[in-house]
N, CA, C and O atoms as a DFTB+ gen file, in Angstrom:
684 C
 N C O
     1  1      -8.884       9.560      -4.072
     2  2      -7.564       9.273      -3.552
     3  2      -6.754       8.497      -4.603
     4  3      -5.571       8.766      -4.814
     5  1      -7.417       7.527      -5.259
     6  2      -6.698       6.743      -6.269
     7  2      -6.308       7.613      -7.458
     8  3      -5.206       7.480      -7.990
     9  1      -7.210       8.508      -7.879
    10  2      -6.874       9.406      -8.993
    11  2      -5.711      10.318      -8.607
    12  3      -4.823      10.579      -9.418
    13  1      -5.723      10.801      -7.363
    14  2      -4.624      11.643      -6.885
    15  2      -3.309      10.877      -6.860
    16  3      -2.257      11.421      -7.195
    17  1      -3.376       9.614      -6.461
    18  2      -2.187       8.772      -6.465
    19  2      -1.647       8.573      -7.865
    20  3      -0.435       8.560      -8.080
    21  1      -2.565       8.414      -8.829
    22  2      -2.112       8.258     -10.222
    23  2      -1.439       9.534     -10.709
    24  3      -0.426       9.480     -11.407
    25  1      -2.001      10.682     -10.343
    26  2      -1.400      11.959     -10.737
    27  2      -0.008      12.099     -10.118
    28  3       0.945      12.477     -10.800
    29  1       0.104      11.793      -8.831
    30  2       1.418      11.860      -8.177
    31  2       2.403      10.879      -8.805
    32  3       3.593      11.174      -8.910
    33  1       1.909       9.711      -9.225
    34  2       2.790       8.738      -9.887
    35  2       3.299       9.284     -11.216
    36  3       4.468       9.101     -11.557
    37  1       2.432       9.950     -11.964
    38  2       2.871      10.536     -13.236
    39  2       3.889      11.653     -13.008
    40  3       4.861      11.784     -13.752
    41  1       3.650      12.456     -11.969
    42  2       4.621      13.501     -11.628
    43  2       5.935      12.848     -11.209
    44  3       7.009      13.310     -11.596
    45  1       5.856      11.775     -10.419
    46  2       7.063      11.048     -10.011
    47  2       7.844      10.534     -11.204
    48  3       9.074      10.594     -11.218
    49  1       7.130      10.024     -12.216
    50  2       7.808       9.521     -13.419
    51  2       8.552      10.647     -14.124
    52  3       9.683      10.466     -14.575
    53  1       7.913      11.805     -14.216
    54  2       8.561      12.959     -14.840
    55  2       9.803      13.375     -14.046
    56  3      10.860      13.639     -14.619
    57  1       9.658      13.427     -12.721
    58  2      10.793      13.815     -11.874
    59  2      11.909      12.772     -11.922
    60  3      13.088      13.122     -11.871
    61  1      11.546      11.501     -12.019
    62  2      12.556      10.446     -12.147
    63  2      13.282      10.575     -13.482
    64  3      14.488      10.348     -13.570
    65  1      12.542      10.937     -14.503
    66  2      13.107      11.061     -15.847
    67  2      14.196      12.132     -15.911
    68  3      15.162      11.996     -16.662
    69  1      14.036      13.196     -15.124
    70  2      15.019      14.278     -15.166
    71  2      16.029      14.206     -14.012
    72  3      16.858      15.102     -13.857
    73  1      15.956      13.135     -13.202
    74  2      16.960      12.911     -12.167
    75  2      16.642      13.480     -10.794
    76  3      17.451      13.351      -9.875
    77  1      15.489      14.102     -10.636
    78  2      15.152      14.710      -9.354
    79  2      14.942      13.643      -8.277
    80  3      15.358      13.832      -7.134
    81  1      14.306      12.533      -8.628
    82  2      14.063      11.475      -7.642
    83  2      15.386      10.909      -7.148
    84  3      15.562      10.691      -5.950
    85  1      16.309      10.673      -8.061
    86  2      17.628      10.150      -7.677
    87  2      18.315      11.122      -6.715
    88  3      18.875      10.698      -5.704
    89  1      18.275      12.407      -7.019
    90  2      18.909      13.404      -6.155
    91  2      18.247      13.434      -4.777
    92  3      18.936      13.481      -3.758
    93  1      16.921      13.408      -4.745
    94  2      16.204      13.434      -3.466
    95  2      16.504      12.192      -2.635
    96  3      16.723      12.286      -1.427
    97  1      16.515      11.032      -3.281
    98  2      16.815       9.797      -2.549
    99  2      18.255       9.793      -2.045
   100  3      18.529       9.314      -0.945
   101  1      19.165      10.322      -2.839
   102  2      20.562      10.404      -2.402
   103  2      20.675      11.317      -1.187
   104  3      21.416      11.017      -0.251
   105  1      19.950      12.420      -1.195
   106  2      19.971      13.321      -0.041
   107  2      19.333      12.664       1.178
   108  3      19.831      12.793       2.296
   109  1      18.232      11.961       0.954
   110  2      17.562      11.280       2.070
   111  2      18.461      10.238       2.712
   112  3      18.563      10.163       3.937
   113  1      19.111       9.435       1.882
   114  2      19.939       8.348       2.411
   115  2      21.337       8.820       2.782
   116  3      22.059       8.121       3.493
   117  1      21.723       9.998       2.307
   118  2      23.068      10.497       2.562
   119  2      23.168      11.458       3.727
   120  3      24.218      12.068       3.929
   121  1      22.110      11.608       4.493
   122  2      22.217      12.422       5.697
   123  2      21.641      13.817       5.586
   124  3      21.830      14.626       6.495
   125  1      20.943      14.131       4.503
   126  2      20.301      15.447       4.390
   127  2      18.803      15.253       4.161
   128  3      18.278      15.653       3.122
   129  1      18.111      14.641       5.126
   130  2      16.707      14.288       4.908
   131  2      15.776      15.479       4.732
   132  3      14.683      15.323       4.188
   133  1      16.177      16.651       5.174
   134  2      15.295      17.811       5.056
   135  2      15.204      18.363       3.649
   136  3      14.180      18.940       3.281
   137  1      16.255      18.201       2.851
   138  2      16.282      18.793       1.508
   139  2      15.157      18.273       0.613
   140  3      14.454      19.088       0.016
   141  1      14.951      16.962       0.489
   142  2      13.849      16.497      -0.363
   143  2      12.485      16.950       0.160
   144  3      11.578      17.226      -0.625
   145  1      12.342      17.025       1.476
   146  2      11.063      17.467       2.043
   147  2      10.772      18.907       1.628
   148  3       9.635      19.253       1.306
   149  1      11.825      19.750       1.640
   150  2      11.640      21.138       1.215
   151  2      11.248      21.190      -0.266
   152  3      10.382      21.974      -0.652
   153  1      11.880      20.364      -1.082
   154  2      11.573      20.334      -2.510
   155  2      10.130      19.914      -2.752
   156  3       9.429      20.527      -3.558
   157  1       9.684      18.875      -2.060
   158  2       8.348      18.337      -2.276
   159  2       7.271      19.343      -1.849
   160  3       6.155      19.315      -2.367
   161  1       7.600      20.211      -0.925
   162  2       6.599      21.185      -0.448
   163  2       6.080      22.077      -1.566
   164  3       4.979      22.614      -1.454
   165  1       6.846      22.250      -2.645
   166  2       6.342      23.071      -3.747
   167  2       5.133      22.416      -4.415
   168  3       4.362      23.091      -5.097
   169  1       4.961      21.091      -4.222
   170  2       3.807      20.390      -4.768
   171  2       2.611      20.411      -3.817
   172  3       1.540      19.899      -4.142
   173  1       2.804      21.005      -2.644
   174  2       1.691      21.151      -1.715
   175  2       1.773      20.210      -0.530
   176  3       2.614      19.312      -0.490
   177  1       0.881      20.427       0.449
   178  2       0.925      19.647       1.690
   179  2       0.612      18.173       1.492
   180  3       1.134      17.335       2.228
   181  1      -0.224      17.834       0.519
   182  2      -0.552      16.423       0.292
   183  2       0.681      15.654      -0.150
   184  3       0.945      14.558       0.346
   185  1       1.441      16.227      -1.087
   186  2       2.663      15.575      -1.562
   187  2       3.688      15.467      -0.435
   188  3       4.379      14.456      -0.314
   189  1       3.784      16.512       0.390
   190  2       4.737      16.481       1.506
   191  2       4.355      15.393       2.508
   192  3       5.226      14.664       2.985
   193  1       3.060      15.272       2.835
   194  2       2.616      14.219       3.762
   195  2       2.856      12.838       3.166
   196  3       3.248      11.911       3.875
   197  1       2.620      12.702       1.856
   198  2       2.837      11.420       1.189
   199  2       4.309      11.025       1.281
   200  3       4.624       9.871       1.571
   201  1       5.212      11.977       1.035
   202  2       6.649      11.685       1.130
   203  2       7.012      11.281       2.556
   204  3       7.748      10.315       2.758
   205  1       6.502      12.015       3.545
   206  2       6.802      11.677       4.946
   207  2       6.353      10.249       5.256
   208  3       7.077       9.489       5.899
   209  1       5.153       9.892       4.795
   210  2       4.628       8.551       5.051
   211  2       5.477       7.499       4.346
   212  3       5.801       6.465       4.931
   213  1       5.838       7.758       3.089
   214  2       6.667       6.806       2.336
   215  2       8.027       6.605       2.993
   216  3       8.505       5.476       3.109
   217  1       8.640       7.691       3.418
   218  2       9.946       7.583       4.070
   219  2       9.813       6.744       5.338
   220  3      10.658       5.891       5.608
   221  1       8.762       6.979       6.110
   222  2       8.540       6.194       7.323
   223  2       8.359       4.720       7.028
   224  3       8.880       3.870       7.750
   225  1       7.622       4.412       5.970
   226  2       7.390       3.013       5.606
   227  2       8.677       2.363       5.103
   228  3       8.973       1.223       5.461
   229  1       9.442       3.073       4.279
   230  2      10.682       2.510       3.737
   231  2      11.683       2.237       4.859
   232  3      12.461       1.287       4.779
   233  1      11.665       3.057       5.890
   234  2      12.586       2.837       7.020
   235  2      12.292       1.529       7.743
   236  3      13.142       1.036       8.484
   237  1      11.116       0.962       7.546
   238  2      10.781      -0.326       8.160
   239  2      11.465      -1.484       7.438
   240  3      11.622      -2.568       8.001
   241  1      11.871      -1.252       6.196
   242  2      12.548      -2.300       5.430
   243  2      13.944      -2.523       5.986
   244  3      14.543      -1.606       6.549
   245  1      14.468      -3.732       5.832
   246  2      15.854      -3.969       6.252
   247  2      16.794      -3.015       5.507
   248  3      16.627      -2.778       4.310
   249  1      17.762      -2.483       6.212
   250  2      18.663      -1.480       5.642
   251  2      19.370      -1.967       4.376
   252  3      19.665      -1.175       3.481
   253  1      19.637      -3.266       4.306
   254  2      20.359      -3.777       3.137
   255  2      19.544      -3.701       1.846
   256  3      20.119      -3.809       0.763
   257  1      18.222      -3.520       1.925
   258  2      17.432      -3.401       0.698
   259  2      17.214      -1.947       0.279
   260  3      16.660      -1.689      -0.790
   261  1      17.645      -0.999       1.108
   262  2      17.478       0.415       0.751
   263  2      18.113       0.761      -0.599
   264  3      17.485       1.469      -1.386
   265  1      19.343       0.288      -0.904
   266  2      19.906       0.609      -2.228
   267  2      19.053       0.057      -3.380
   268  3      18.947       0.690      -4.430
   269  1      18.455      -1.107      -3.186
   270  2      17.595      -1.678      -4.224
   271  2      16.349      -0.815      -4.424
   272  3      15.966      -0.526      -5.558
   273  1      15.724      -0.408      -3.331
   274  2      14.555       0.472      -3.412
   275  2      14.936       1.764      -4.119
   276  3      14.211       2.248      -4.988
   277  1      16.082       2.317      -3.736
   278  2      16.536       3.552      -4.356
   279  2      16.745       3.368      -5.859
   280  3      16.328       4.214      -6.651
   281  1      17.378       2.283      -6.249
   282  2      17.625       2.027      -7.672
   283  2      16.312       1.875      -8.445
   284  3      16.181       2.389      -9.556
   285  1      15.352       1.175      -7.863
   286  2      14.072       0.979      -8.548
   287  2      13.279       2.272      -8.648
   288  3      12.717       2.580      -9.699
   289  1      13.231       3.026      -7.566
   290  2      12.411       4.239      -7.541
   291  2      12.999       5.361      -8.398
   292  3      12.315       6.348      -8.671
   293  1      14.225       5.228      -8.814
   294  2      14.829       6.243      -9.676
   295  2      14.429       6.067     -11.133
   296  3      14.744       6.914     -11.969
   297  1      13.748       4.991     -11.440
   298  2      13.360       4.701     -12.813
   299  2      11.908       5.139     -13.060
   300  3      11.019       4.810     -12.275
   301  1      11.672       5.873     -14.140
   302  2      10.302       6.300     -14.447
   303  2       9.329       5.123     -14.554
   304  3       8.152       5.258     -14.219
   305  1       9.821       3.962     -15.024
   306  2       8.907       2.824     -15.196
   307  2       8.313       2.379     -13.862
   308  3       7.213       1.828     -13.836
   309  1       9.013       2.606     -12.768
   310  2       8.481       2.277     -11.440
   311  2       7.222       3.102     -11.177
   312  3       6.224       2.575     -10.687
   313  1       7.267       4.376     -11.497
   314  2       6.120       5.261     -11.283
   315  2       4.989       4.964     -12.266
   316  3       3.815       5.053     -11.909
   317  1       5.342       4.611     -13.505
   318  2       4.311       4.221     -14.478
   319  2       3.591       2.953     -14.001
   320  3       2.370       2.841     -14.120
   321  1       4.356       2.004     -13.465
   322  2       3.758       0.769     -12.946
   323  2       2.826       1.077     -11.768
   324  3       1.759       0.475     -11.646
   325  1       3.227       2.010     -10.908
   326  2       2.373       2.380      -9.777
   327  2       1.078       3.010     -10.279
   328  3       0.002       2.707      -9.764
   329  1       1.173       3.878     -11.275
   330  2      -0.039       4.497     -11.834
   331  2      -0.957       3.424     -12.422
   332  3      -2.172       3.482     -12.238
   333  1      -0.386       2.451     -13.124
   334  2      -1.187       1.347     -13.674
   335  2      -1.828       0.526     -12.565
   336  3      -2.991       0.135     -12.667
   337  1      -1.073       0.265     -11.512
   338  2      -1.596      -0.490     -10.368
   339  2      -2.766       0.255      -9.723
   340  3      -3.790      -0.347      -9.401
   341  1      -2.611       1.553      -9.538
   342  2      -3.692       2.339      -8.934
   343  2      -4.926       2.373      -9.830
   344  3      -6.052       2.392      -9.332
   345  1      -4.727       2.381     -11.137
   346  2      -5.861       2.323     -12.064
   347  2      -6.607       1.000     -11.900
   348  3      -7.838       0.973     -11.895
   349  1      -5.865      -0.089     -11.767
   350  2      -6.504      -1.394     -11.560
   351  2      -7.241      -1.437     -10.216
   352  3      -8.325      -2.013     -10.124
   353  1      -6.668      -0.841      -9.190
   354  2      -7.356      -0.792      -7.894
   355  2      -8.685      -0.056      -8.015
   356  3      -9.686      -0.451      -7.419
   357  1      -8.676       1.014      -8.791
   358  2      -9.915       1.769      -8.979
   359  2     -10.961       0.920      -9.708
   360  3     -12.138       0.929      -9.348
   361  1     -10.530       0.204     -10.712
   362  2     -11.465      -0.681     -11.434
   363  2     -11.956      -1.809     -10.530
   364  3     -13.140      -2.143     -10.530
   365  1     -11.029      -2.398      -9.755
   366  2     -11.413      -3.474      -8.830
   367  2     -12.370      -2.973      -7.766
   368  3     -13.281      -3.691      -7.354
   369  1     -12.164      -1.736      -7.317
   370  2     -13.029      -1.145      -6.297
   371  2     -14.472      -1.122      -6.784
   372  3     -15.391      -1.379      -6.006
   373  1     -14.677      -0.823      -8.037
   374  2     -16.027      -0.809      -8.593
   375  2     -16.638      -2.204      -8.545
   376  3     -17.828      -2.346      -8.261
   377  1     -15.841      -3.236      -8.818
   378  2     -16.349      -4.607      -8.749
   379  2     -16.681      -5.003      -7.317
   380  3     -17.700      -5.646      -7.067
   381  1     -15.825      -4.621      -6.380
   382  2     -16.062      -4.951      -4.973
   383  2     -17.354      -4.296      -4.504
   384  3     -18.108      -4.885      -3.729
   385  1     -17.608      -3.089      -4.969
   386  2     -18.805      -2.368      -4.544
   387  2     -20.082      -3.112      -4.926
   388  3     -21.096      -3.010      -4.235
   389  1     -20.030      -3.859      -6.024
   390  2     -21.215      -4.618      -6.427
   391  2     -21.113      -6.082      -6.021
   392  3     -21.990      -6.882      -6.349
   393  1     -20.049      -6.436      -5.308
   394  2     -19.913      -7.795      -4.773
   395  2     -19.445      -8.831      -5.767
   396  3     -19.633     -10.024      -5.529
   397  1     -18.839      -8.425      -6.877
   398  2     -18.409      -9.373      -7.897
   399  2     -16.926      -9.726      -7.826
   400  3     -16.457     -10.529      -8.632
   401  1     -16.189      -9.162      -6.903
   402  2     -14.738      -9.284      -6.934
   403  2     -14.233     -10.690      -6.641
   404  3     -13.294     -11.149      -7.290
   405  1     -14.821     -11.369      -5.700
   406  2     -14.304     -12.667      -5.264
   407  2     -15.453     -13.676      -5.237
   408  3     -16.502     -13.402      -4.653
   409  1     -15.267     -14.833      -5.861
   410  2     -16.314     -15.862      -5.738
   411  2     -16.563     -16.170      -4.265
   412  3     -15.616     -16.285      -3.486
   413  1     -17.802     -16.303      -3.888
   414  2     -18.175     -16.446      -2.476
   415  2     -17.589     -17.679      -1.807
   416  3     -17.438     -17.691      -0.585
   417  1     -17.255     -18.715      -2.566
   418  2     -16.755     -19.945      -1.940
   419  2     -15.239     -19.943      -1.701
   420  3     -14.713     -20.884      -1.107
   421  1     -14.545     -18.923      -2.144
   422  2     -13.098     -18.858      -1.943
   423  2     -12.808     -18.349      -0.531
   424  3     -13.326     -17.308      -0.128
   425  1     -11.969     -19.089       0.232
   426  2     -11.593     -18.607       1.571
   427  2     -10.887     -17.255       1.467
   428  3     -10.061     -17.036       0.581
   429  1     -11.224     -16.368       2.376
   430  2     -10.703     -15.010       2.281
   431  2     -10.465     -14.443       3.671
   432  3     -11.340     -14.488       4.535
   433  1      -9.275     -13.911       3.869
   434  2      -8.967     -13.178       5.090
   435  2      -8.564     -11.774       4.650
   436  3      -7.623     -11.608       3.873
   437  1      -9.269     -10.778       5.142
   438  2      -8.969      -9.386       4.815
   439  2      -8.363      -8.751       6.062
   440  3      -8.972      -8.755       7.132
   441  1      -7.159      -8.208       5.912
   442  2      -6.485      -7.544       7.025
   443  2      -6.424      -6.058       6.715
   444  3      -5.854      -5.647       5.704
   445  1      -7.016      -5.254       7.592
   446  2      -7.025      -3.802       7.428
   447  2      -6.060      -3.159       8.397
   448  3      -5.972      -3.558       9.558
   449  1      -5.349      -2.178       7.926
   450  2      -4.519      -1.371       8.807
   451  2      -5.425      -0.588       9.743
   452  3      -6.477      -0.096       9.334
   453  1      -5.018      -0.476      10.989
   454  2      -5.780       0.323      11.937
   455  2      -5.766       1.797      11.596
   456  3      -6.559       2.566      12.140
   457  1      -4.870       2.209      10.697
   458  2      -4.763       3.609      10.293
   459  2      -5.755       3.970       9.190
   460  3      -5.833       5.130       8.787
   461  1      -6.508       2.996       8.699
   462  2      -7.479       3.253       7.633
   463  2      -8.651       4.069       8.161
   464  3      -9.015       3.948       9.330
   465  1      -9.246       4.902       7.304
   466  2     -10.453       5.613       7.729
   467  2     -11.605       4.621       7.931
   468  3     -11.611       3.551       7.322
   469  1     -12.576       4.966       8.778
   470  2     -13.674       4.043       9.082
   471  2     -14.407       3.528       7.842
   472  3     -14.801       2.363       7.809
   473  1     -14.594       4.355       6.840
   474  2     -15.305       3.892       5.643
   475  2     -14.507       2.836       4.885
   476  3     -15.092       1.947       4.266
   477  1     -13.169       2.923       4.927
   478  2     -12.337       1.914       4.276
   479  2     -12.400       0.597       5.045
   480  3     -12.478      -0.474       4.444
   481  1     -12.367       0.678       6.361
   482  2     -12.475      -0.531       7.184
   483  2     -13.837      -1.187       6.960
   484  3     -13.937      -2.412       6.897
   485  1     -14.874      -0.377       6.841
   486  2     -16.213      -0.929       6.569
   487  2     -16.238      -1.630       5.213
   488  3     -16.851      -2.689       5.076
   489  1     -15.579      -1.050       4.214
   490  2     -15.525      -1.685       2.892
   491  2     -14.759      -3.005       2.965
   492  3     -15.150      -3.987       2.333
   493  1     -13.669      -3.032       3.734
   494  2     -12.901      -4.273       3.900
   495  2     -13.753      -5.335       4.598
   496  3     -13.734      -6.507       4.222
   497  1     -14.497      -4.908       5.614
   498  2     -15.359      -5.853       6.342
   499  2     -16.418      -6.434       5.388
   500  3     -16.698      -7.632       5.421
   501  1     -16.997      -5.581       4.548
   502  2     -17.999      -6.051       3.579
   503  2     -17.397      -7.064       2.621
   504  3     -18.036      -8.060       2.283
   505  1     -16.176      -6.815       2.183
   506  2     -15.507      -7.743       1.274
   507  2     -15.345      -9.104       1.948
   508  3     -15.626     -10.135       1.336
   509  1     -14.897      -9.115       3.196
   510  2     -14.728     -10.373       3.926
   511  2     -16.065     -11.070       4.121
   512  3     -16.158     -12.292       3.995
   513  1     -17.100     -10.298       4.427
   514  2     -18.422     -10.879       4.664
   515  2     -19.039     -11.429       3.383
   516  3     -19.930     -12.277       3.440
   517  1     -18.578     -10.959       2.238
   518  2     -19.096     -11.457       0.970
   519  2     -18.666     -12.909       0.736
   520  3     -19.334     -13.652       0.017
   521  1     -17.546     -13.306       1.349
   522  2     -17.085     -14.683       1.231
   523  2     -17.845     -15.555       2.226
   524  3     -18.068     -15.159       3.370
   525  1     -18.231     -16.722       1.787
   526  2     -18.893     -17.671       2.684
   527  2     -17.915     -18.246       3.706
   528  3     -18.322     -18.787       4.734
   529  1     -16.631     -18.123       3.412
   530  2     -15.617     -18.676       4.307
   531  2     -14.486     -17.668       4.469
   532  3     -13.335     -17.932       4.121
   533  1     -14.843     -16.515       5.002
   534  2     -13.849     -15.488       5.202
   535  2     -14.077     -14.719       6.484
   536  3     -15.120     -14.835       7.127
   537  1     -13.074     -13.928       6.841
   538  2     -13.220     -13.057       7.999
   539  2     -12.329     -11.833       7.849
   540  3     -11.454     -11.780       6.985
   541  1     -12.570     -10.864       8.702
   542  2     -11.879      -9.585       8.657
   543  2     -11.108      -9.380       9.953
   544  3     -11.603      -9.695      11.036
   545  1      -9.894      -8.850       9.836
   546  2      -9.049      -8.554      10.994
   547  2      -8.562      -7.119      10.869
   548  3      -8.197      -6.672       9.781
   549  1      -8.556      -6.404      11.978
   550  2      -7.986      -5.056      11.988
   551  2      -6.631      -5.125      12.683
   552  3      -6.526      -5.568      13.827
   553  1      -5.610      -4.685      11.981
   554  2      -4.255      -4.613      12.529
   555  2      -4.131      -3.244      13.199
   556  3      -3.710      -2.270      12.575
   557  1      -4.499      -3.188      14.463
   558  2      -4.639      -1.919      15.185
   559  2      -3.340      -1.122      15.286
   560  3      -3.379       0.107      15.343
   561  1      -2.200      -1.795      15.310
   562  2      -0.917      -1.107      15.479
   563  2      -0.195      -0.886      14.151
   564  3       0.990      -0.555      14.146
   565  1      -0.879      -1.061      13.043
   566  2      -0.220      -1.016      11.746
   567  2      -0.596       0.209      10.932
   568  3      -1.649       0.821      11.107
   569  1       0.328       0.532      10.030
   570  2       0.060       1.557       9.029
   571  2      -0.042       0.841       7.681
   572  3      -0.813      -0.110       7.548
   573  1       0.712       1.276       6.699
   574  2       0.558       0.736       5.338
   575  2       1.030      -0.714       5.202
   576  3       0.341      -1.533       4.596
   577  1       2.169      -1.027       5.747
   578  2       2.737      -2.364       5.591
   579  2       2.515      -3.193       6.847
   580  3       3.374      -3.259       7.726
   581  1       1.368      -3.814       6.914
   582  2       0.992      -4.627       8.070
   583  2       2.022      -5.727       8.299
   584  3       2.314      -6.071       9.444
   585  1       2.570      -6.278       7.231
   586  2       3.518      -7.388       7.365
   587  2       4.769      -6.985       8.146
   588  3       5.442      -7.858       8.694
   589  1       5.099      -5.709       8.215
   590  2       6.241      -5.259       9.005
   591  2       5.828      -4.836      10.410
   592  3       6.566      -5.048      11.372
   593  1       4.645      -4.237      10.522
   594  2       4.182      -3.736      11.823
   595  2       3.635      -4.847      12.713
   596  3       3.891      -4.865      13.917
   597  1       2.882      -5.774      12.120
   598  2       2.271      -6.863      12.882
   599  2       2.369      -8.168      12.098
   600  3       1.356      -8.720      11.669
   601  1       3.587      -8.655      11.915
   602  2       3.763      -9.860      11.102
   603  2       3.005     -11.067      11.654
   604  3       2.626     -11.960      10.896
   605  1       2.785     -11.098      12.952
   606  2       2.077     -12.237      13.548
   607  2       0.648     -12.352      13.018
   608  3       0.123     -13.459      12.899
   609  1       0.016     -11.227      12.701
   610  2      -1.342     -11.280      12.134
   611  2      -1.328     -11.905      10.737
   612  3      -2.194     -12.712      10.401
   613  1      -0.344     -11.526       9.936
   614  2      -0.251     -12.057       8.577
   615  2       0.050     -13.553       8.629
   616  3      -0.553     -14.336       7.896
   617  1       0.978     -13.946       9.493
   618  2       1.325     -15.368       9.629
   619  2       0.103     -16.163      10.090
   620  3      -0.169     -17.240       9.559
   621  1      -0.628     -15.647      11.066
   622  2      -1.815     -16.347      11.563
   623  2      -2.868     -16.493      10.464
   624  3      -3.503     -17.542      10.354
   625  1      -3.057     -15.460       9.657
   626  2      -4.043     -15.529       8.574
   627  2      -3.641     -16.573       7.535
   628  3      -4.477     -17.344       7.064
   629  1      -2.359     -16.592       7.185
   630  2      -1.882     -17.583       6.207
   631  2      -2.043     -18.994       6.780
   632  3      -2.482     -19.909       6.082
   633  1      -1.688     -19.158       8.045
   634  2      -1.849     -20.481       8.672
   635  2      -3.314     -20.902       8.692
   636  3      -3.635     -22.061       8.427
   637  1      -4.200     -19.961       9.006
   638  2      -5.633     -20.275       9.002
   639  2      -6.073     -20.773       7.629
   640  3      -6.824     -21.743       7.520
   641  1      -5.597     -20.099       6.585
   642  2      -5.970     -20.510       5.230
   643  2      -5.386     -21.877       4.888
   644  3      -6.087     -22.738       4.357
   645  1      -4.099     -22.079       5.191
   646  2      -3.430     -23.331       4.850
   647  2      -3.990     -24.495       5.667
   648  3      -4.184     -25.592       5.142
   649  1      -4.242     -24.257       6.929
   650  2      -4.708     -25.323       7.815
   651  2      -6.240     -25.408       7.862
   652  3      -6.812     -26.088       8.714
   653  1      -6.873     -24.716       6.948
   654  2      -8.338     -24.766       6.801
   655  2      -9.083     -24.388       8.076
   656  3     -10.118     -24.975       8.391
   657  1      -8.561     -23.412       8.806
   658  2      -9.270     -22.929       9.982
   659  2     -10.184     -21.759       9.650
   660  3     -10.859     -21.217      10.525
   661  1     -10.199     -21.375       8.378
   662  2     -11.123     -20.339       7.958
   663  2     -12.496     -20.976       7.915
   664  3     -12.636     -22.083       7.394
   665  1     -13.509     -20.319       8.442
   666  2     -14.848     -20.908       8.405
   667  2     -15.236     -21.346       6.998
   668  3     -15.095     -20.583       6.043
   669  1     -15.717     -22.556       6.878
   670  2     -16.110     -23.107       5.573
   671  2     -17.604     -22.953       5.377
   672  3     -18.371     -22.988       6.338
   673  1     -18.017     -22.783       4.123
   674  2     -19.469     -22.711       3.879
   675  2     -20.114     -24.048       4.179
   676  3     -19.506     -25.103       4.002
   677  1     -21.329     -23.990       4.628
   678  2     -22.077     -25.236       4.930
   679  2     -22.427     -25.921       3.627
   680  3     -22.868     -25.267       2.682
   681  1     -22.236     -27.233       3.563
   682  2     -22.519     -27.982       2.325
   683  2     -23.948     -28.471       2.328
   684  3     -24.381     -29.120       1.376
C-alpha cells in the first residue's frame, strides 16, 4: 500500500507539473465535481477510490482553508513530499515490526481509525503494548482524520498524556 501511495504521489507530481491537478481542483471546487473523477478513472479503480476518499476528507476541513489546500496541492513539491513521507513510513514500519520504534518508557497513546483493516489495528495495538506506559484506542466513527471525526478522543488522549493519566511503568 505504501509503495502504491508513493507511485500515486509521483504521478500526482507529474500531473501537477503540467497543470492537470490545478484544473481538476478548479473543477471540483467550481461546481463540476464529476469531471476530475472521470479523468482519474483512466488510472484505474484504485486511483478513483483514492480521489473519492481524499475529496471526502478535504470536505471535513473548514471551507476557508480550501483555497490553501488547493494552492498547495497544485505544486509538484507537495506530491514529492508525500512520496518522501510514505517512504519514511515504510522504513518506520520495519522498525515497529521489530519493536525498536519507541523507547518503552515513553508514554504513548495510539489512536486507530475504525476504518482500518484488522491487521492494521492489531499492529497499532502491538505498538501501544510495546510501551510500558501506553494504551490503544479505536476511533470507531472515524476515517483518515480522527481529529475531525472524533476530536474528543484526541483531546482526551492529549489530556491523559499531559495530566499523567497514562499508566506509568512500575519503578
